[in-house]
C-alpha positions in Angstrom: -25.1 39.6 -101.4 -26.0 37.1 -98.6 -27.5 34.7 -101.1 -24.3 34.9 -103.2 -22.2 34.3 -100.2 -24.3 31.3 -99.2 -24.0 30.0 -102.7 -20.2 30.2 -102.7 -20.1 28.5 -99.3 -21.9 25.5 -100.9 -19.2 25.0 -103.5 -16.3 22.8 -102.5 -12.9 24.3 -101.7 -11.2 22.4 -104.5 -13.8 23.7 -107.1 -13.3 27.2 -105.9 -9.5 26.9 -106.1 -9.7 25.5 -109.6 -12.1 28.2 -110.8 -9.9 30.9 -109.2 -6.8 29.4 -110.9 -8.6 29.3 -114.3 -9.9 32.9 -113.8 -6.5 34.2 -112.9 -4.8 32.4 -115.8 -7.5 33.7 -118.2 -7.1 37.3 -117.0 -3.3 37.0 -117.1 -3.1 35.3 -120.5 -5.7 37.7 -122.0 -3.7 40.7 -120.7 -0.5 39.1 -122.2 -2.3 38.5 -125.5 -3.7 42.0 -125.7 -0.3 43.4 -124.9 1.4 41.2 -127.4 -1.1 42.1 -130.1 -0.6 45.8 -129.4 3.2 45.4 -129.5 3.0 43.6 -132.9 0.5 46.2 -134.2 2.8 49.0 -133.1 5.8 47.3 -134.7 3.9 46.8 -138.0 2.9 50.5 -138.0 6.4 51.6 -137.3 7.7 49.4 -140.1 5.0 50.7 -142.5 5.9 54.3 -141.6 9.6 53.6 -142.3 8.6 52.2 -145.7 6.5 55.3 -146.5 9.3 57.6 -145.4 11.9 55.8 -147.6 9.5 55.8 -150.6 8.6 59.5 -150.0 12.2 60.6 -150.7 12.1 58.7 -154.0 8.7 60.1 -154.9 9.9 63.7 -154.3 12.8 63.2 -156.8 10.6 61.5 -159.4 7.4 63.4 -159.4 7.6 64.6 -163.0 8.2 61.1 -164.3 5.5 59.5 -162.1 2.9 62.2 -163.0 3.3 61.6 -166.7 3.5 57.8 -166.5 0.6 55.4 -167.2 -1.1 54.0 -164.1 -1.5 50.6 -165.9 2.3 50.2 -165.7 2.1 50.1 -161.9 -1.0 48.0 -161.4 0.9 45.4 -159.3 2.2 47.9 -156.9 1.2 47.9 -153.2 1.6 51.6 -152.8 -0.9 54.4 -153.5 0.4 57.7 -154.8 -1.7 60.7 -155.7 -0.1 63.9 -157.0 -1.8 67.3 -156.6 -0.8 70.8 -157.4 -0.3 73.7 -155.0 -4.0 74.3 -154.7 -4.6 70.7 -153.8 -6.2 69.7 -157.1 -5.6 66.2 -158.3 -3.0 66.1 -161.2 -2.7 62.3 -161.4 -2.8 59.1 -159.5 0.1 57.1 -160.9 0.2 54.4 -158.2 -3.1 52.6 -157.4 -3.1 49.0 -156.2 -6.1 46.8 -157.0 -7.3 43.5 -155.6 -7.2 40.1 -157.4 -10.8 40.5 -158.6 -10.3 44.0 -160.0 -11.6 46.1 -157.2 -9.9 49.4 -156.7 -9.6 50.6 -153.1 -8.0 53.9 -152.2 -7.3 55.6 -148.9 -9.9 58.2 -147.9 -8.3 61.6 -148.9 -9.7 65.2 -149.1 -11.6 65.9 -152.3 -9.8 67.6 -155.2 -9.1 71.2 -154.2 -9.5 70.6 -150.5 -6.6 70.4 -148.2 -5.9 67.6 -145.6 -6.1 68.3 -141.9 -2.9 66.5 -141.1 0.6 67.9 -141.6 3.5 67.2 -143.8 5.9 64.3 -143.2 3.8 62.6 -140.4 2.2 59.3 -141.4 -1.5 59.1 -140.4 -4.1 56.3 -140.5 -7.1 56.8 -142.7 -10.0 54.6 -143.7 -10.3 52.8 -147.0 -12.5 54.0 -149.8 -14.0 51.8 -152.5 -13.4 53.4 -155.9 -14.3 50.5 -158.2 -16.1 47.3 -157.2 -14.7 44.0 -158.5 -16.3 40.7 -159.4 -16.0 39.3 -155.9 -16.8 40.1 -152.3 -14.6 42.4 -150.4 -12.6 40.8 -147.5 -11.7 42.3 -144.2 -8.1 42.8 -145.5 -9.5 44.7 -148.5 -11.3 47.1 -146.2 -8.3 47.6 -144.0 -7.2 51.1 -143.1 -4.3 52.9 -144.9 -1.3 54.6 -143.6 -0.8 57.8 -145.6 2.0 60.4 -145.5 1.6 63.9 -146.9 4.7 65.3 -148.7 5.5 68.5 -150.6 7.2 68.2 -154.0 9.0 70.8 -156.1 9.9 70.4 -159.9 12.9 72.6 -160.5 12.7 72.2 -164.3 9.1 73.4 -164.6 9.3 75.6 -161.5 6.2 74.1 -160.2 5.3 72.6 -156.8 2.5 70.7 -155.1 1.4 68.0 -152.7 1.6 64.3 -153.0 -0.1 61.6 -150.9 1.7 58.4 -150.5 -0.1 55.5 -148.9 0.4 51.9 -147.9 -2.4 49.5 -146.9 -2.4 48.1 -143.4 -3.9 44.8 -144.7 -0.7 42.9 -144.0 -0.4 44.3 -140.5 -4.0 43.5 -139.8 -3.5 40.0 -141.2 -0.5 39.4 -139.0 -2.3 40.8 -135.9 -5.3 38.7 -136.6 -3.2 35.6 -137.0 -1.4 36.3 -133.7 -4.7 36.7 -132.0 -6.0 33.4 -133.3 -2.9 31.5 -132.3 -2.9 33.2 -128.9 -6.6 32.2 -128.3 -5.7 28.6 -129.2 -2.7 28.6 -127.0 -4.8 30.2 -124.1 -7.4 27.5 -124.5 -4.7 24.8 -124.5 -3.0 26.3 -121.4 -6.3 26.5 -119.6 -7.2 22.9 -120.3 -3.8 21.7 -119.2 -3.9 24.0 -116.2 -7.3 22.7 -115.3 -6.1 19.1 -115.5 -2.8 19.7 -113.6 -4.5 22.1 -111.1 -7.2 19.5 -110.3 -4.5 16.8 -109.7 -2.3 19.1 -107.6 -5.1 20.7 -105.6 -6.7 17.2 -105.0 -3.3 15.9 -103.8 -2.7 19.0 -101.7 -6.2 18.8 -100.1 -5.9 15.1 -99.6 -4.7 15.6 -95.9 -7.8 17.8 -95.3 -10.0 15.0 -96.5 -8.2 12.7 -94.2 -8.7 15.2 -91.4 -12.4 15.3 -92.3 -12.6 11.5 -92.1 -10.7 11.5 -88.8 -13.0 14.1 -87.4 -16.0 12.0 -88.5 -14.5 8.9 -86.7 -13.9 11.0 -83.6 -17.5 12.3 -83.7 -18.6 8.7 -83.9 -16.8 8.1 -80.6 -13.3 6.8 -81.6 -11.1 9.2 -79.7 -7.9 7.2 -80.5 -8.0 8.5 -84.1 -5.2 10.9 -85.1 -4.6 13.1 -88.2 -1.8 11.8 -90.5 1.3 13.8 -89.8 3.1 16.0 -92.3 6.2 18.3 -92.2 5.4 21.1 -89.7 7.0 23.6 -92.1 3.8 23.3 -94.2 0.4 24.7 -93.3 -1.2 21.2 -93.4 1.6 19.8 -91.2 1.2 22.7 -88.7 -2.5 22.1 -88.6 -2.1 18.4 -88.2 0.3 18.8 -85.3 -2.0 21.3 -83.6 -5.0 19.0 -84.1 -3.2 15.9 -82.9 -2.1 17.8 -79.8 -5.7 18.9 -79.2 -7.0 15.4 -79.8 -4.5 14.0 -77.4 -5.6 16.4 -74.7 -9.3 15.7 -75.5 -8.7 12.0 -75.2 -6.7 12.4 -72.0 -9.6 14.5 -70.7 -12.2 11.9 -71.5 -10.0 9.2 -70.1 -9.5 11.2 -67.0 -13.2 11.8 -66.7 -13.8 8.0 -67.2 -11.2 7.2 -64.5 -12.8 9.8 -62.2 -16.2 8.4 -62.8 -15.0 4.9 -62.2 -13.1 6.0 -59.1 -16.2 7.8 -57.9 -18.4 4.8 -58.4 -15.8 2.6 -56.6 -15.6 5.3 -53.9 -19.3 5.4 -53.4 -19.5 1.6 -53.4 -16.6 1.3 -50.9 -18.0 4.1 -48.7 -21.4 2.4 -48.6 -19.7 -0.8 -47.7 -17.6 0.8 -44.9 -20.5 2.7 -43.5 -22.7 -0.4 -43.6 -20.7 -2.1 -40.8 -21.0 0.7 -38.1 -24.6 1.3 -39.0 -25.3 -2.4 -38.7 -23.6 -2.4 -35.3 -25.7 0.6 -34.1 -28.9 -1.1 -35.4 -27.9 -4.4 -33.9 -27.2 -3.0 -30.5 -30.5 -1.1 -30.5 -32.3 -4.3 -31.3 -30.3 -6.1 -28.6 -31.5 -3.5 -26.1 -35.1 -3.9 -27.1 -34.8 -7.7 -27.0 -33.8 -7.5 -23.3 -36.6 -5.2 -22.3 -38.1 -7.8 -20.1 -35.0 -8.3 -18.0 -34.6 -6.9 -14.5 -33.6 -3.3 -14.3 -30.0 -4.0 -13.3 -29.4 -6.4 -16.2 -31.1 -4.0 -18.6 -28.8 -1.2 -17.4 -25.8 -3.5 -18.0 -27.0 -4.4 -21.5 -27.8 -0.8 -22.2 -24.2 0.3 -21.2 -22.6 -2.3 -23.4 -24.9 -1.4 -26.3 -24.1 2.3 -25.8 -20.4 1.6 -25.8 -20.7 -0.3 -29.0 -22.9 2.4 -30.5 -20.4 5.1 -29.4 -17.4 3.2 -31.0 -19.4 2.8 -34.3 -20.4 6.4 -34.3 -16.8 7.5 -33.7 -15.7 5.3 -36.6 -18.4 6.8 -38.8 -17.4 10.3 -37.8 -13.7 9.6 -38.7 -14.9 7.9 -41.9 -17.1 10.8 -43.0 -14.4 13.4 -42.2 -11.9 11.5 -44.3 -14.4 11.1 -47.1 -15.1 14.9 -47.0 -11.3 15.6 -47.1 -10.9 13.3 -50.2 -13.9 14.8 -51.9 -12.6 18.3 -51.4 -9.2 17.4 -52.8 -10.7 15.6 -55.7 -12.4 18.9 -56.6 -9.1 20.8 -56.2 -10.2 22.4 -52.9 -9.1 21.9 -49.4 -5.3 22.6 -49.9 -3.8 26.0 -49.4 -0.3 26.1 -50.9 0.5 29.7 -50.0 1.8 28.9 -46.5 5.4 28.7 -45.3 6.0 25.1 -44.1 9.1 24.1 -42.0 9.4 20.5 -42.9 12.2 19.9 -40.3 9.9 21.2 -37.5 7.0 19.2 -38.9 9.0 15.9 -38.8 10.4 16.6 -35.3 6.8 17.2 -34.0 5.8 13.9 -35.6 8.7 12.1 -34.0 7.8 13.6 -30.6 4.2 12.5 -31.1 5.2 8.9 -31.9 7.5 8.9 -28.8 4.7 10.1 -26.6 2.5 7.2 -27.9 5.3 4.6 -27.7 7.9 5.8 -25.1 9.9 2.6 -25.4 10.2 2.9 -29.2 13.7 3.8 -30.6 13.2 6.8 -33.0 16.1 8.2 -35.0 16.0 11.4 -37.0 18.6 12.6 -39.4 19.7 13.8 -42.8 19.0 11.9 -46.1 21.8 12.1 -48.6 22.5 10.3 -51.9 25.7 8.6 -52.8 26.3 9.0 -56.5 27.5 6.0 -58.5 26.6 4.0 -61.6 26.3 0.6 -63.0 27.0 -0.9 -66.4 24.3 -2.5 -68.4 25.7 -5.6 -70.2 26.3 -5.5 -73.9 23.3 -6.6 -76.0 23.0 -8.1 -79.4 21.1 -6.0 -81.8 19.5 -6.6 -85.2 21.2 -8.2 -88.1 23.4 -6.1 -90.4 23.5 -6.4 -94.2 26.4 -8.9 -93.8 24.1 -11.2 -91.9 25.9 -10.8 -88.6 24.2 -9.4 -85.6 25.5 -6.0 -84.4 26.7 -6.1 -80.8 25.9 -2.9 -78.8 28.4 -1.5 -76.4 27.7 -1.6 -72.6 25.7 1.3 -71.3 26.6 3.2 -68.2 23.6 4.1 -66.0 24.2 6.7 -63.2 22.6 5.8 -59.9 21.9 7.7 -56.6 21.8 5.5 -53.5 19.9 7.0 -50.4 21.9 7.1 -47.2 20.7 7.9 -43.7 22.9 9.9 -41.3 21.5 10.4 -37.8 21.7 13.9 -36.5 20.0 17.3 -36.4 17.6 18.1 -39.3 18.6 21.0 -41.5 16.1 23.8 -41.8 14.0 23.4 -44.9 11.1 25.6 -45.9 8.7 25.2 -48.8 5.4 26.7 -49.9 2.5 24.4 -49.1 -0.4 23.6 -46.8 1.1 23.1 -43.3 -2.0 21.3 -41.9 -2.3 18.9 -44.8 1.4 18.0 -44.9 1.2 17.4 -41.2 -1.7 15.2 -41.8 0.3 13.1 -44.2 3.1 12.5 -41.7 0.6 11.9 -38.9 -1.2 9.3 -41.0 2.1 7.5 -41.7 3.3 7.7 -38.1 -0.2 6.7 -36.8 0.0 3.5 -39.0 3.4 2.8 -37.5 2.0 3.1 -34.0 -1.0 0.9 -34.8 0.5 -1.8 -36.9 4.1 -2.3 -35.7 5.5 -3.6 -32.4 6.4 -0.9 -29.9 10.0 -2.1 -29.9 10.3 -1.7 -33.7 12.8 1.2 -34.4 11.8 4.0 -36.7 14.0 6.3 -38.9 12.7 9.7 -40.0 15.0 11.4 -42.6 14.8 14.7 -44.5 16.9 15.6 -47.5 17.1 18.4 -50.1 18.3 17.4 -53.6 18.2 18.5 -57.2 16.7 16.3 -59.8 16.4 16.5 -63.6 12.7 16.1 -63.8 9.8 18.5 -64.0 7.3 18.8 -61.1 4.4 18.2 -63.5 6.0 14.9 -64.4 6.6 14.0 -60.7 2.9 14.7 -60.0 1.9 12.0 -62.5 4.1 9.3 -61.1 2.3 6.4 -59.6 3.0 5.0 -56.1 5.0 2.0 -57.4 8.6 0.8 -57.4 9.4 2.4 -60.8 8.8 5.8 -59.2 11.7 5.4 -56.8 14.0 4.3 -59.7 12.9 7.2 -61.9 13.5 9.8 -59.1 16.9 8.3 -58.1 17.9 8.4 -61.8 16.8 12.0 -62.1 18.8 12.9 -58.9 21.9 11.3 -60.4 21.4 13.0 -63.8 21.2 16.4 -62.1 24.9 16.0 -61.2 25.9 15.8 -64.8 27.9 19.0 -65.7 26.3 18.9 -69.2 22.8 18.9 -67.9 20.6 21.9 -68.8 20.2 24.1 -65.6 16.6 24.9 -66.7 15.7 21.2 -66.5 16.9 20.8 -62.9 14.5 21.4 -60.0 14.9 21.2 -56.2 13.0 18.6 -54.2 12.6 17.8 -50.6 12.7 14.1 -49.8 11.0 12.7 -46.7 11.8 9.1 -45.8 10.0 7.4 -42.9 11.1 3.7 -42.3 9.9 1.2 -39.7 11.2 -2.3 -39.0 7.8 -4.0 -38.3 6.1 -6.9 -40.1 5.8 -4.8 -43.3 3.4 -5.8 -46.1 3.7 -8.2 -49.1 5.1 -7.0 -52.4 1.7 -7.2 -54.0 0.3 -4.8 -51.3 3.0 -2.1 -51.7 1.4 -0.5 -54.7 -2.1 -0.8 -53.2 -1.4 0.9 -49.9 -2.6 4.3 -51.2 -5.9 3.0 -52.7 -9.0 4.1 -50.9 -10.3 1.7 -48.3 -7.4 -0.7 -48.9 -6.0 -2.4 -45.8 -3.6 -5.2 -45.7 -5.5 -6.7 -42.8 -9.1 -5.5 -42.7 -10.0 -7.0 -39.4 -6.9 -5.6 -37.7 -7.6 -2.2 -39.2 -11.1 -2.1 -37.7 -9.9 -3.2 -34.3 -7.3 -0.4 -34.2 -9.6 2.3 -35.5 -8.4 2.5 -39.1 -10.7 3.7 -41.9 -8.6 2.6 -44.8 -8.4 6.2 -46.1 -5.3 7.5 -44.4 -2.9 6.6 -47.1 -5.3 7.7 -49.8 -5.5 11.1 -48.2 -1.7 11.2 -48.0 -1.5 10.5 -51.7 -4.0 13.2 -52.6 -2.2 15.8 -50.4 1.2 15.0 -51.9 -0.3 15.1 -55.5 -1.8 18.5 -54.6 1.7 19.7 -53.9 3.0 18.4 -57.3 4.8 15.6 -55.5 5.0 11.8 -55.4 4.8 9.2 -52.7 5.9 5.6 -52.8 6.1 2.6 -50.4 8.9 0.1 -50.4 10.3 -2.6 -48.2 12.8 -1.5 -45.6 16.2 -3.2 -45.7 16.0 -6.0 -43.1 12.2 -6.0 -43.1 9.5 -3.4 -42.5 7.9 -0.6 -44.5 9.3 2.7 -45.9 7.4 5.6 -47.2 9.3 8.1 -49.4 7.8 11.5 -50.3 9.2 13.8 -53.0 8.0 17.4 -52.9 9.2 20.3 -55.2 10.6 23.1 -53.1 11.0 26.8 -53.2 13.1 27.9 -50.2 11.9 31.0 -48.3 14.6 33.5 -47.4 14.3 35.5 -44.1 13.0 38.5 -46.1 10.2 36.4 -47.5 11.6 36.3 -51.1 11.6 33.0 -53.0 15.0 31.4 -53.6 15.5 28.2 -55.6 17.6 25.8 -53.5 20.6 24.4 -55.2 22.0 21.1 -53.8 
């Protein structure tokens, strides 16, 4: 059995389908042929029986004339008639057909004086019996069975009675049945040949997508992950399979691309980390050598040199400590660890604490906190000229209305806003931003810290993938505006917390805005080292926000400066601890 199964597995699917088609057609047509032949045979028997019954009534009324007639006068008849007396002895055989070559064939009947086993009036089939051989060879039709009916006759004139056997050869019925069988066999062969040709064409056409899938799989196995299976209507099995395979291939390609990006990022990360660690290590090594170089100086001078060297070593060690801690934080978050999103986080309290921390660092700095709201509006895109129509004129498209949401800051008390997240990590994000403001902006530069709660027609999974660039702000503001549409699907609208921290310092160039969240990126590397920066603060902020399925983007503050905007999906916590979706 196993060998047979393995043998079948080695046969192509198209060949198996064609063989199965031919087998089923053969069985079906054969069954139909047998049934047709039996129906025709039954019909011929019934017609023969009807002929015998009609002739039997004539024989009964003409027994005396038939028994005394000369058989030679009825040589061309197709009927057989044998008359017997009451004791079943043969009186005469007035009707006896013969073949074209003179052979005489009768139905097999009981011997003279013996009674038949079948009853009166019921036609039965009996075999043929050769009485006289002719000059030729007997054919199949000549040896055909007979249909015989047994009847009882009574002669009222002579007051005698007896038995008569009336028979009719089934040669015609056999000939008709054989002809039908021959024709049916020819038709079956013709149908099978046509079916094999059409079936091969149809099956090959039907399986063509599978062959394309096979070629695509081979190309993918060779390393080309961009290949896709040709699409087909999803209502078909091939179409459904193609759609599923394309979805799987897209995910596989995305996974490989993500792995490549991760590997490239890791290589860059290791390279940058090595470069950043090289500087403090060089400082430590240089100061140690400097101390040894002054070993011959007087004790007081050596102590002074040693103190300076130790101060430099301590600063470099502190910088390395901060750098290593930040590297560990990023490494954990890259692995999906280090963020606990099951805590209740009061964003309003977190922002107030950060404002107080900044005020403690810069008592003279003017810090404002307040609500962030959005003013809904819209703008018209000008009409555009489309493609040419059949008339040759270009079709002019109507102006398009684009809804907009403009952020507005209102100084005042922050509304209570709670979400699920990692309190320590979110605090680290705000601390990193506020710390940069303290380090890189003048102490008299004002700061605005705003918190808003809005609804947006965008999925958190989509927000998580948004990059820290200007288009993210546009996309989020558009989603916020679309959420106000009465026809919007409620299931597509989600609540978000929006944190906006703006300063009015020197800011950064437009080219640097999208690079602020890259690892080890600093707009001014020398100034960053002087003020204790590692170049990882904004990268950590980006990783934490992404871990919360949010987005962060930097933009230029109106009038100059830098603004960080953070979008975080929220689930407001009620006083009982149950989750409630906030509706703006």
